[in-house]
N, CA, C and O of each residue as an XYZ file, in Angstrom:
780
protein
N      24.565    -15.450     31.514
C      24.942    -15.468     30.111
C      26.348    -14.885     29.964
O      26.641    -13.811     30.490
N      27.196    -15.589     29.259
C      28.573    -15.127     29.110
C      28.609    -13.913     28.188
O      27.724    -13.707     27.357
N      29.663    -13.118     28.364
C      29.817    -11.897     27.568
C      30.028    -12.219     26.097
O      29.540    -11.496     25.228
N      30.759    -13.309     25.805
C      31.006    -13.666     24.404
C      29.713    -14.103     23.703
O      29.498    -13.769     22.538
N      28.849    -14.850     24.409
C      27.572    -15.264     23.831
C      26.706    -14.040     23.541
O      26.051    -13.963     22.501
N      26.712    -13.098     24.461
C      25.929    -11.868     24.268
C      26.430    -11.090     23.058
O      25.634    -10.637     22.235
N      27.755    -10.933     22.946
C      28.312    -10.129     21.853
C      28.266    -10.840     20.508
O      28.213    -10.182     19.469
N      28.285    -12.181     20.504
C      28.272    -12.917     19.239
C      26.872    -13.291     18.753
O      26.673    -13.503     17.557
N      25.900    -13.375     19.664
C      24.573    -13.835     19.263
C      23.470    -12.835     19.605
O      22.720    -12.409     18.726
N      23.373    -12.464     20.866
C      22.239    -11.658     21.319
C      22.293    -10.248     20.734
O      21.301     -9.770     20.184
N      23.434     -9.585     20.846
C      23.532     -8.205     20.364
C      23.323     -8.102     18.848
O      22.580     -7.223     18.412
N      23.950     -8.968     18.019
C      23.644     -8.898     16.580
C      22.161     -9.154     16.274
O      21.586     -8.528     15.383
N      21.553    -10.080     17.023
C      20.136    -10.357     16.815
C      19.292     -9.133     17.185
O      18.343     -8.800     16.475
N      19.625     -8.475     18.272
C      18.895     -7.260     18.670
C      19.059     -6.150     17.641
O      18.100     -5.444     17.329
N      20.271     -5.995     17.113
C      20.511     -4.985     16.078
C      19.688     -5.310     14.832
O      19.046     -4.437     14.248
N      19.721     -6.583     14.438
C      18.953     -7.019     13.266
C      17.462     -6.730     13.449
O      16.830     -6.137     12.575
N      16.905     -7.148     14.583
C      15.470     -6.969     14.826
C      15.086     -5.503     14.934
O      14.027     -5.100     14.453
N      15.945     -4.699     15.567
C      15.619     -3.274     15.670
C      15.600     -2.614     14.296
O      14.778     -1.734     14.038
N      16.512     -3.042     13.409
C      16.507     -2.499     12.041
C      15.275     -2.968     11.272
O      14.688     -2.199     10.510
N      14.885     -4.215     11.465
C      13.665     -4.701     10.792
C      12.470     -3.842     11.209
O      11.675     -3.421     10.369
N      12.355     -3.591     12.496
C      11.220     -2.813     13.005
C      11.299     -1.368     12.522
O      10.301     -0.828     12.046
N      12.469     -0.730     12.636
C      12.524      0.683     12.283
C      12.380      0.914     10.787
O      11.781      1.910     10.381
N      12.912      0.019      9.951
C      12.752      0.183      8.500
C      11.319     -0.131      8.082
O      10.790      0.508      7.173
N      10.683     -1.104      8.730
C       9.273     -1.389      8.443
C       8.413     -0.182      8.774
O       7.529      0.195      8.004
N       8.677      0.418      9.920
C       7.950      1.628     10.307
C       8.235      2.752      9.315
O       7.335      3.512      8.956
N       9.490      2.857      8.873
C       9.855      3.880      7.894
C       9.136      3.694      6.574
O       8.700      4.667      5.957
N       9.010      2.451      6.138
C       8.272      2.161      4.901
C       6.815      2.580      5.046
O       6.246      3.184      4.137
N       6.214      2.260      6.183
C       4.833      2.668      6.428
C       4.711      4.187      6.487
O       3.728      4.750      6.006
N       5.709      4.854      7.076
C       5.687      6.325      7.156
C       5.645      6.931      5.758
O       4.860      7.841      5.494
N       6.492      6.424      4.864
C       6.520      6.928      3.484
C       5.168      6.702      2.810
O       4.679      7.571      2.088
N       4.572      5.550      3.043
C       3.260      5.251      2.463
C       2.206      6.200      3.021
O       1.372      6.713      2.276
N       2.244      6.434      4.330
C       1.282      7.363      4.932
C       1.457      8.775      4.379
O       0.471      9.465      4.118
N       2.711      9.212      4.198
C       2.963     10.541      3.636
C       2.411     10.628      2.218
O       1.747     11.603      1.867
N       2.682      9.621      1.410
C       2.245      9.650      0.009
C       0.728      9.588     -0.127
O       0.178     10.035     -1.134
N       0.043      9.036      0.880
C      -1.415      8.941      0.816
C      -2.111     10.031      1.616
O      -3.339     10.082      1.672
N      -1.315     10.912      2.239
C      -1.906     12.045      2.943
C      -2.334     11.796      4.376
O      -3.069     12.610      4.936
N      -1.903     10.702      4.993
C      -2.238     10.413      6.384
C      -1.177     11.052      7.291
O      -0.258     10.377      7.756
N      -1.313     12.343      7.533
C      -0.261     13.105      8.214
C      -0.010     12.640      9.651
O       1.140     12.471     10.056
N      -1.072     12.435     10.413
C      -0.916     12.063     11.827
C      -0.207     10.720     11.975
O       0.668     10.562     12.827
N      -0.589      9.751     11.138
C       0.068      8.443     11.194
C       1.543      8.562     10.809
O       2.401      7.900     11.393
N       1.829      9.414      9.817
C       3.219      9.597      9.368
C       4.080     10.181     10.478
O       5.211      9.741     10.681
N       3.556     11.166     11.195
C       4.299     11.784     12.300
C       4.550     10.770     13.409
O       5.656     10.692     13.944
N       3.539     10.006     13.748
C       3.646      8.976     14.788
C       4.717      7.952     14.422
O       5.565      7.605     15.245
N       4.669      7.472     13.178
C       5.657      6.494     12.711
C       7.062      7.080     12.711
O       8.017      6.409     13.102
N       7.194      8.344     12.271
C       8.504      8.986     12.216
C       9.182      9.046     13.571
O      10.391      8.837     13.670
N       8.413      9.331     14.618
C       8.973      9.401     15.970
C       9.588      8.069     16.378
O      10.734      8.017     16.823
N       8.814      6.983     16.222
C       9.299      5.668     16.641
C      10.400      5.133     15.719
O      11.303      4.425     16.165
N      10.316      5.472     14.459
C      11.363      5.053     13.520
C      12.724      5.586     13.953
O      13.694      4.832     14.022
N      12.797      6.875     14.243
C      14.070      7.493     14.620
C      14.527      7.018     15.990
O      15.722      6.816     16.205
N      13.595      6.837     16.919
C      13.962      6.365     18.256
C      14.613      4.983     18.186
O      15.647      4.750     18.812
N      14.020      4.088     17.443
C      14.579      2.735     17.309
C      15.908      2.785     16.562
O      16.849      2.079     16.926
N      15.995      3.613     15.520
C      17.235      3.745     14.763
C      18.369      4.230     15.670
O      19.490      3.728     15.581
N      18.090      5.189     16.529
C      19.124      5.693     17.449
C      19.641      4.595     18.373
O      20.840      4.517     18.641
N      18.745      3.756     18.853
C      19.161      2.655     19.729
C      20.084      1.700     18.967
O      21.121      1.284     19.483
N      19.694      1.357     17.732
C      20.505      0.429     16.933
C      21.858      1.027     16.585
O      22.877      0.347     16.704
N      21.890      2.280     16.158
C      23.156      2.892     15.739
C      24.090      3.106     16.936
O      25.312      3.069     16.792
N      23.512      3.328     18.100
C      24.339      3.459     19.312
C      25.097      2.165     19.572
O      26.277      2.203     19.919
N      24.443      1.026     19.410
C      25.116     -0.255     19.626
C      26.214     -0.485     18.587
O      27.270     -1.032     18.906
N      25.964     -0.068     17.353
C      26.991     -0.197     16.310
C      28.204      0.658     16.659
O      29.342      0.196     16.576
N      27.958      1.889     17.047
C      29.065      2.818     17.354
C      29.873      2.357     18.565
O      31.082      2.577     18.632
N      29.213      1.729     19.501
C      29.914      1.229     20.683
C      30.708     -0.047     20.399
O      31.543     -0.449     21.210
N      30.456     -0.683     19.256
C      31.118     -1.945     18.934
C      31.632     -1.931     17.497
O      31.353     -2.844     16.719
N      32.376     -0.901     17.158
C      32.857     -0.736     15.786
C      33.830     -1.819     15.337
O      34.121     -1.928     14.146
N      34.328     -2.605     16.254
C      35.339     -3.607     15.894
C      34.758     -4.893     15.312
O      35.504     -5.701     14.759
N      33.450     -5.101     15.422
C      32.878     -6.370     14.990
C      32.120     -6.248     13.664
O      31.110     -5.546     13.596
N      32.593     -6.921     12.615
C      31.872     -6.904     11.333
C      30.518     -7.611     11.415
O      29.652     -7.391     10.568
N      30.333     -8.456     12.427
C      29.062     -9.151     12.618
C      27.931     -8.148     12.842
O      26.809     -8.378     12.390
N      28.206     -7.051     13.525
C      27.200     -6.031     13.785
C      26.818     -5.300     12.499
O      25.660     -4.936     12.295
N      27.810     -5.094     11.641
C      27.518     -4.450     10.351
C      26.592     -5.334      9.512
O      25.647     -4.855      8.885
N      26.888     -6.628      9.518
C      26.059     -7.574      8.751
C      24.640     -7.613      9.317
O      23.668     -7.622      8.561
N      24.522     -7.635     10.642
C      23.203     -7.639     11.287
C      22.441     -6.361     10.941
O      21.237     -6.399     10.687
N      23.147     -5.236     10.933
C      22.526     -3.944     10.635
C      22.019     -3.909      9.185
O      20.884     -3.509      8.928
N      22.872     -4.334      8.246
C      22.495     -4.336      6.828
C      21.400     -5.362      6.547
O      20.472     -5.091      5.785
N      21.507     -6.538      7.160
C      20.487     -7.569      6.981
C      19.140     -7.123      7.522
O      18.106     -7.391      6.910
N      19.140     -6.447      8.658
C      17.904     -5.915      9.231
C      17.274     -4.867      8.334
O      16.051     -4.796      8.215
N      18.118     -4.045      7.698
C      17.611     -3.032      6.774
C      16.909     -3.695      5.587
O      15.804     -3.304      5.212
N      17.564     -4.703      5.003
C      16.981     -5.401      3.852
C      15.676     -6.097      4.238
O      14.672     -5.984      3.534
N      15.700     -6.814      5.353
C      14.499     -7.527      5.798
C      13.382     -6.551      6.162
O      12.207     -6.842      5.938
N      13.739     -5.410      6.716
C      12.746     -4.396      7.092
C      11.992     -3.847      5.893
O      10.792     -3.589      5.974
N      12.696     -3.668      4.777
C      12.016     -3.220      3.558
C      10.962     -4.238      3.124
O       9.837     -3.877      2.779
N      11.342     -5.506      3.148
C      10.420     -6.569      2.757
C       9.222     -6.621      3.692
O       8.081     -6.694      3.236
N       9.472     -6.585      4.993
C       8.398     -6.653      5.986
C       7.460     -5.454      5.845
O       6.241     -5.604      5.926
N       8.027     -4.266      5.635
C       7.205     -3.058      5.464
C       6.275     -3.163      4.275
O       5.108     -2.778      4.352
N       6.798     -3.691      3.163
C       5.947     -3.854      1.972
C       4.851     -4.887      2.211
O       3.723     -4.716      1.748
N       5.179     -5.960      2.935
C       4.167     -6.984      3.241
C       3.062     -6.405      4.127
O       1.883     -6.697      3.924
N       3.445     -5.588      5.104
C       2.449     -4.956      5.982
C       1.540     -4.051      5.162
O       0.321     -4.061      5.332
N       2.142     -3.271      4.274
C       1.363     -2.343      3.453
C       0.368     -3.095      2.569
O      -0.765     -2.648      2.393
N       0.781     -4.223      2.017
C      -0.129     -5.026      1.198
C      -1.277     -5.579      2.031
O      -2.408     -5.667      1.553
N      -0.990     -5.948      3.266
C      -2.016     -6.537      4.129
C      -3.072     -5.514      4.540
O      -4.266     -5.815      4.530
N      -2.633     -4.300      4.903
C      -3.616     -3.327      5.381
C      -4.318     -2.620      4.227
O      -5.387     -2.043      4.428
N      -3.746     -2.649      3.024
C      -4.378     -2.141      1.799
C      -5.051     -0.792      2.006
O      -6.265     -0.664      1.848
N      -4.271      0.197      2.356
C      -4.795      1.534      2.624
C      -5.240      2.251      1.356
O      -4.648      2.092      0.288
N      -6.274      3.027      1.497
C      -6.653      3.965      0.451
C      -7.374      3.357     -0.731
O      -7.927      2.260     -0.667
N      -7.345      4.109     -1.803
C      -8.085      3.773     -3.011
C      -7.152      3.738     -4.205
O      -6.048      4.282     -4.170
N      -7.616      3.088     -5.266
C      -6.863      3.055     -6.515
C      -7.785      3.441     -7.657
O      -9.003      3.279     -7.578
N      -7.185      3.952     -8.711
C      -7.911      4.214     -9.943
C      -7.635      3.059    -10.882
O      -6.492      2.814    -11.271
N      -8.692      2.355    -11.242
C      -8.590      1.243    -12.177
C      -8.952      1.762    -13.561
O     -10.040      2.300    -13.765
N      -8.037      1.598    -14.510
C      -8.286      1.971    -15.906
C      -8.225      0.703    -16.746
O      -7.210      0.007    -16.753
N      -9.303      0.405    -17.448
C      -9.374     -0.797    -18.282
C      -9.570     -0.358    -19.724
O     -10.500      0.386    -20.035
N      -8.684     -0.827    -20.608
C      -8.801     -0.551    -22.040
C      -9.187     -1.853    -22.709
O      -8.498     -2.863    -22.568
N     -10.302     -1.826    -23.447
C     -10.796     -3.047    -24.051
C     -11.308     -2.796    -25.469
O     -11.867     -1.740    -25.765
N     -11.107     -3.779    -26.330
C     -11.595     -3.691    -27.701
C     -13.095     -3.943    -27.770
O     -13.786     -3.407    -28.637
N     -13.596     -4.773    -26.841
C     -15.026     -5.092    -26.870
C     -15.770     -4.233    -25.854
O     -15.171     -3.658    -24.944
N     -17.061     -4.160    -26.026
C     -17.916     -3.368    -25.126
C     -17.816     -3.933    -23.700
O     -18.034     -5.129    -23.502
N     -17.488     -3.086    -22.695
C     -17.295     -3.603    -21.328
C     -18.597     -3.705    -20.529
O     -18.653     -3.276    -19.377
N     -19.631     -4.266    -21.133
C     -20.953     -4.322    -20.502
C     -20.936     -5.122    -19.202
O     -21.465     -4.672    -18.185
N     -20.323     -6.320    -19.236
C     -20.305     -7.179    -18.044
C     -19.539     -6.524    -16.905
O     -19.967     -6.572    -15.752
N     -18.410     -5.916    -17.231
C     -17.607     -5.261    -16.192
C     -18.340     -4.054    -15.625
O     -18.341     -3.833    -14.414
N     -18.966     -3.271    -16.504
C     -19.723     -2.103    -16.039
C     -20.852     -2.549    -15.108
O     -21.064     -1.944    -14.057
N     -21.570     -3.597    -15.487
C     -22.670     -4.105    -14.659
C     -22.156     -4.591    -13.306
O     -22.754     -4.312    -12.267
N     -21.035     -5.324    -13.331
C     -20.436     -5.833    -12.090
C     -20.056     -4.685    -11.150
O     -20.359     -4.728     -9.958
N     -19.398     -3.669    -11.688
C     -18.963     -2.543    -10.862
C     -20.150     -1.753    -10.314
O     -20.129     -1.313     -9.164
N     -21.174     -1.575    -11.128
C     -22.369     -0.862    -10.649
C     -23.083     -1.659     -9.566
O     -23.576     -1.084     -8.596
N     -23.142     -2.983     -9.725
C     -23.772     -3.818     -8.695
C     -23.007     -3.766     -7.381
O     -23.585     -3.919     -6.305
N     -21.701     -3.547     -7.482
C     -20.864     -3.422     -6.281
C     -20.828     -1.981     -5.761
O     -20.063     -1.664     -4.850
N     -21.660     -1.112     -6.347
C     -21.786      0.299     -5.942
C     -20.547      1.140     -6.215
O     -20.269      2.084     -5.475
N     -19.802      0.817     -7.258
C     -18.670      1.649     -7.654
C     -19.099      2.564     -8.786
O     -19.860      2.169     -9.669
N     -18.599      3.792     -8.749
C     -18.824      4.690     -9.870
C     -18.028      4.200    -11.077
O     -16.905      3.720    -10.930
N     -18.606      4.321    -12.258
C     -17.959      3.847    -13.483
C     -18.064      4.936    -14.544
O     -19.135      5.505    -14.759
N     -16.953      5.216    -15.200
C     -16.942      6.123    -16.339
C     -16.373      5.371    -17.524
O     -15.321      4.741    -17.419
N     -17.076      5.437    -18.672
C     -16.599      4.769    -19.886
C     -16.373      5.834    -20.949
O     -17.253      6.646    -21.237
N     -15.173      5.815    -21.525
C     -14.784      6.810    -22.518
C     -14.436      6.100    -23.820
O     -13.618      5.180    -23.818
N     -15.048      6.515    -24.938
C     -14.611      5.957    -26.226
C     -13.249      6.538    -26.584
O     -13.007      7.728    -26.385
N     -12.366      5.706    -27.109
C     -11.012      6.158    -27.441
C     -10.535      5.419    -28.687
O     -11.232      4.559    -29.227
N      -9.345      5.771    -29.123
C      -8.767      5.119    -30.298
C      -7.391      4.580    -29.908
O      -6.512      5.334    -29.490
N      -7.216      3.266    -30.050
C      -5.953      2.633    -29.688
C      -5.143      2.264    -30.912
O      -5.480      2.665    -32.026
N      -4.096      1.516    -30.720
C      -3.200      1.117    -31.801
C      -3.920      0.322    -32.888
O      -3.589      0.425    -34.068
N      -4.919     -0.481    -32.472
C      -5.610     -1.352    -33.425
C      -7.026     -0.879    -33.738
O      -7.829     -1.645    -34.271
N      -7.333      0.347    -33.419
C      -8.651      0.883    -33.751
C      -9.415      1.346    -32.530
O      -8.821      1.622    -31.488
N     -10.752      1.435    -32.655
C     -11.570      1.945    -31.550
C     -11.508      1.033    -30.320
O     -11.522     -0.193    -30.432
N     -11.440      1.665    -29.151
C     -11.436      0.945    -27.872
C     -12.346      1.680    -26.900
O     -12.760      2.811    -27.154
N     -12.648      1.036    -25.804
C     -13.363      1.665    -24.695
C     -12.425      1.712    -23.504
O     -11.717      0.745    -23.220
N     -12.422      2.850    -22.803
C     -11.630      3.010    -21.586
C     -12.606      3.127    -20.424
O     -13.429      4.042    -20.383
N     -12.512      2.207    -19.490
C     -13.371      2.199    -18.313
C     -12.551      2.662    -17.115
O     -11.458      2.149    -16.876
N     -13.069      3.626    -16.361
C     -12.394      4.165    -15.187
C     -13.265      3.959    -13.957
O     -14.478      4.163    -14.011
N     -12.652      3.556    -12.851
C     -13.388      3.384    -11.610
C     -12.432      3.521    -10.424
O     -11.306      3.026    -10.470
N     -12.881      4.190     -9.371
C     -12.098      4.299     -8.134
C     -12.576      3.209     -7.191
O     -13.765      3.099     -6.894
N     -11.624      2.400     -6.722
C     -11.941      1.204     -5.933
C     -11.058      1.177     -4.687
O      -9.880      1.523     -4.775
N     -11.586      0.780     -3.539
C     -10.727      0.586     -2.367
C      -9.690     -0.507     -2.655
O     -10.027     -1.546     -3.223
N      -8.456     -0.278     -2.272
C      -7.384     -1.248     -2.535
C      -7.704     -2.614     -1.952
O      -7.320     -3.642     -2.510
N      -8.406     -2.619     -0.830
C      -8.724     -3.894     -0.180
C      -9.647     -4.758     -1.021
O      -9.711     -5.970     -0.813
N     -10.369     -4.158     -1.972
C     -11.321     -4.913     -2.786
C     -10.852     -5.070     -4.230
O     -11.575     -5.616     -5.063
N      -9.663     -4.599     -4.522
C      -9.160     -4.627     -5.890
C      -8.982     -6.047     -6.424
O      -9.240     -6.297     -7.601
N      -8.549     -6.972     -5.582
C      -8.307     -8.348     -6.022
C      -9.528     -8.987     -6.663
O      -9.415     -9.665     -7.684
N     -10.704     -8.772     -6.063
C     -11.935     -9.349     -6.612
C     -12.262     -8.754     -7.981
O     -12.715     -9.457     -8.884
N     -12.024     -7.445     -8.120
C     -12.331     -6.784     -9.394
C     -11.384     -7.282    -10.484
O     -11.817     -7.546    -11.606
N     -10.097     -7.413    -10.164
C      -9.121     -7.895    -11.150
C      -9.450     -9.332    -11.569
O      -9.333     -9.673    -12.746
N      -9.856    -10.168    -10.623
C     -10.259    -11.543    -10.963
C     -11.425    -11.539    -11.942
O     -11.463    -12.334    -12.880
N     -12.377    -10.633    -11.713
C     -13.532    -10.554    -12.597
C     -13.111    -10.094    -13.995
O     -13.605    -10.617    -14.994
N     -12.205     -9.122    -14.070
C     -11.713     -8.661    -15.380
C     -11.071     -9.815    -16.129
O     -11.346    -10.015    -17.313
N     -10.226    -10.570    -15.459
C      -9.538    -11.695    -16.103
C     -10.528    -12.773    -16.559
O     -10.298    -13.468    -17.549
N     -11.616    -12.895    -15.829
C     -12.617    -13.910    -16.172
C     -13.431    -13.498    -17.405
O     -13.613    -14.295    -18.325
N     -13.927    -12.234    -17.420
C     -14.831    -11.828    -18.502
C     -14.114    -11.255    -19.719
O     -14.650    -11.273    -20.827
N     -12.894    -10.745    -19.510
C     -12.172    -10.147    -20.630
C     -10.667    -10.325    -20.423
O      -9.972     -9.359    -20.106
N     -10.157    -11.544    -20.597
C      -8.742    -11.817    -20.306
C      -7.769    -11.037    -21.177
O      -6.596    -10.915    -20.822
N      -8.225    -10.503    -22.318
C      -7.340     -9.736    -23.195
C      -7.349     -8.240    -22.901
O      -6.655     -7.472    -23.568
N      -8.127     -7.824    -21.913
C      -8.196     -6.396    -21.576
C      -6.859     -5.934    -21.008
O      -6.175     -6.666    -20.294
N      -6.513     -4.702    -21.346
C      -5.315     -4.065    -20.791
C      -5.793     -3.194    -19.638
O      -6.717     -2.397    -19.802
N      -5.167     -3.341    -18.465
C      -5.593     -2.503    -17.350
C      -4.382     -1.993    -16.571
O      -3.331     -2.631    -16.515
N      -4.575     -0.816    -15.971
C      -3.569     -0.233    -15.099
C      -4.226      0.132    -13.780
O      -5.433      0.356    -13.702
N      -3.400      0.185    -12.750
C      -3.874      0.507    -11.406
C      -2.959      1.596    -10.853
O      -1.740      1.429    -10.810
N      -3.552      2.708    -10.430
C      -2.777      3.825     -9.896
C      -3.297      4.200     -8.519
O      -4.497      4.121     -8.259
N      -2.389      4.608     -7.636
C      -2.810      5.082     -6.319
C      -3.570      6.386     -6.460
O      -3.250      7.223     -7.303
N      -4.588      6.545     -5.615
C      -5.377      7.773     -5.567
C      -5.175      8.383     -4.191
O      -5.425      7.741     -3.171
N      -4.724      9.618     -4.172
C      -4.484     10.267     -2.884
C      -5.745     10.916     -2.335
O      -5.926     10.996     -1.120
N      -6.607     11.375     -3.212
C      -7.763     12.131     -2.768
C      -8.968     11.773     -3.627
O      -8.844     11.625     -4.843
N     -10.139     11.632     -2.996
C     -11.389     11.414     -3.708
C     -12.367     12.481     -3.248
O     -12.593     12.644     -2.049
N     -12.950     13.212     -4.198
C     -13.947     14.220     -3.871
C     -15.272     13.513     -3.646
O     -15.920     13.090     -4.604
N     -15.677     13.383     -2.406
C     -16.882     12.619     -2.099
C     -18.159     13.379     -2.413
O     -19.246     12.874     -2.131
N     -18.072     14.580     -2.988
C     -19.272     15.313     -3.372
C     -19.958     14.666     -4.567
O     -21.143     14.895     -4.808
N     -19.215     13.862     -5.310
C     -19.789     13.168     -6.458
C     -20.841     12.180     -5.977
O     -20.581     11.420     -5.045
N     -22.048     12.170     -6.600
C     -23.088     11.234     -6.159
C     -22.635      9.785     -6.194
O     -22.965      9.013     -5.294
N     -21.880      9.401     -7.225
C     -21.453      7.997     -7.337
C     -20.541      7.613     -6.187
O     -20.715      6.555     -5.582
N     -19.562      8.471     -5.877
C     -18.611      8.120     -4.830
C     -19.213      8.302     -3.448
O     -18.814      7.621     -2.503
N     -20.184      9.229     -3.317
C     -20.893      9.367     -2.043
C     -21.624      8.085     -1.709
O     -21.694      7.681     -0.548
N     -22.178      7.434     -2.752
C     -22.870      6.162     -2.568
C     -21.896      5.080     -2.110
O     -22.217      4.271     -1.240
N     -20.696      5.077     -2.708
C     -19.662      4.119     -2.297
C     -19.285      4.353     -0.839
O     -19.117      3.404     -0.073
N     -19.154      5.634     -0.457
C     -18.802      5.971      0.921
C     -19.844      5.420      1.891
O     -19.487      4.813      2.901
N     -21.136      5.628      1.591
C     -22.189      5.126      2.472
C     -22.132      3.611      2.574
O     -22.285      3.045      3.656
N     -21.912      2.962      1.445
C     -21.839      1.500      1.426
C     -20.740      0.993      2.342
O     -20.944      0.044      3.099
N     -19.566      1.630      2.275
C     -18.438      1.165      3.084
C     -18.612      1.514      4.547
O     -18.088      0.813      5.413
N     -19.332      2.579      4.842
C     -19.623      2.857      6.245
C     -20.546      1.777      6.803
O     -20.393      1.349      7.947
N     -21.510      1.339      5.981
C     -22.411      0.267      6.424
C     -21.639     -1.019      6.666
O     -21.890     -1.739      7.632
N     -20.693     -1.298      5.772
C     -19.911     -2.530      5.907
C     -18.856     -2.402      7.003
O     -18.205     -3.376      7.381
N     -18.703     -1.166      7.508
C     -17.739     -0.898      8.573
C     -16.317     -1.241      8.145
O     -15.563     -1.849      8.905
N     -15.956     -0.852      6.930
C     -14.617     -1.120      6.422
C     -13.700     -0.008      6.927
O     -13.748      1.113      6.421
N     -12.882     -0.306      7.902
C     -12.040      0.694      8.544
C     -10.968      1.239      7.629
O     -10.644      2.424      7.709
N     -10.396      0.402      6.747
C      -9.264      0.846      5.961
C      -9.662      1.579      4.682
O      -8.788      1.985      3.915
N     -10.976      1.758      4.433
C     -11.398      2.565      3.299
C     -11.624      3.977      3.812
O     -12.574      4.220      4.556
N     -10.779      4.895      3.431
C     -10.829      6.245      3.973
C     -11.079      7.225      2.842
O     -10.308      7.284      1.883
N     -12.155      7.996      2.951
C     -12.405      9.079      2.018
C     -12.185     10.373      2.775
O     -12.915     10.674      3.720
N     -11.204     11.125      2.378
C     -10.847     12.342      3.094
C     -11.621     13.520      2.526
O     -11.878     13.587      1.323
N     -11.988     14.440      3.394
C     -12.678     15.657      2.950
C     -11.676     16.568      2.256
O     -10.474     16.497      2.512
N     -12.179     17.420      1.379
C     -11.319     18.345      0.644
C     -10.591     19.275      1.570
O     -11.097     19.630      2.634
N      -9.386     19.678      1.165
C      -8.570     20.558      1.993
C      -9.058     21.984      1.872
O      -8.498     22.883      2.498
């Protein structure tokens, strides 16, 4: 392989790919930190910095070529996208689903109870009068099915989804959910014990 081919094609491609990998790992590290997965975050941090050092060394050794800068920046941008896609695929942790509805959420409550999720319903007052607020903690991996059901039975319901860092499994409702997911062998549903 000629030196010009290596410097014009192979090296920029290697820089680009190394940035994609290290930024993807960095995105996952931030997600692990925010969700309390300390060991995974430390593991990711080690490899993130190691790969970054390799990429930056090549940039520093070849400061004369703007092609390397473009490869480095492009890899960073692509790495953010790839990291977010990975995070969506593995769907770590749990979310708090809050549904605000004008009508009685009987169908949704029944659906969630049949799926072994704990459900709390709170009467509240909204902009247009009395409403019901339904709260439930759901594994992120199963959220899509629940949202589809909400749209089917109550398309006008207002709902929000928030990340949950910790679930106290001492609650009978959530303990039941924990047992259910252990039976289903769902690896990515993690209930952490209290600190």
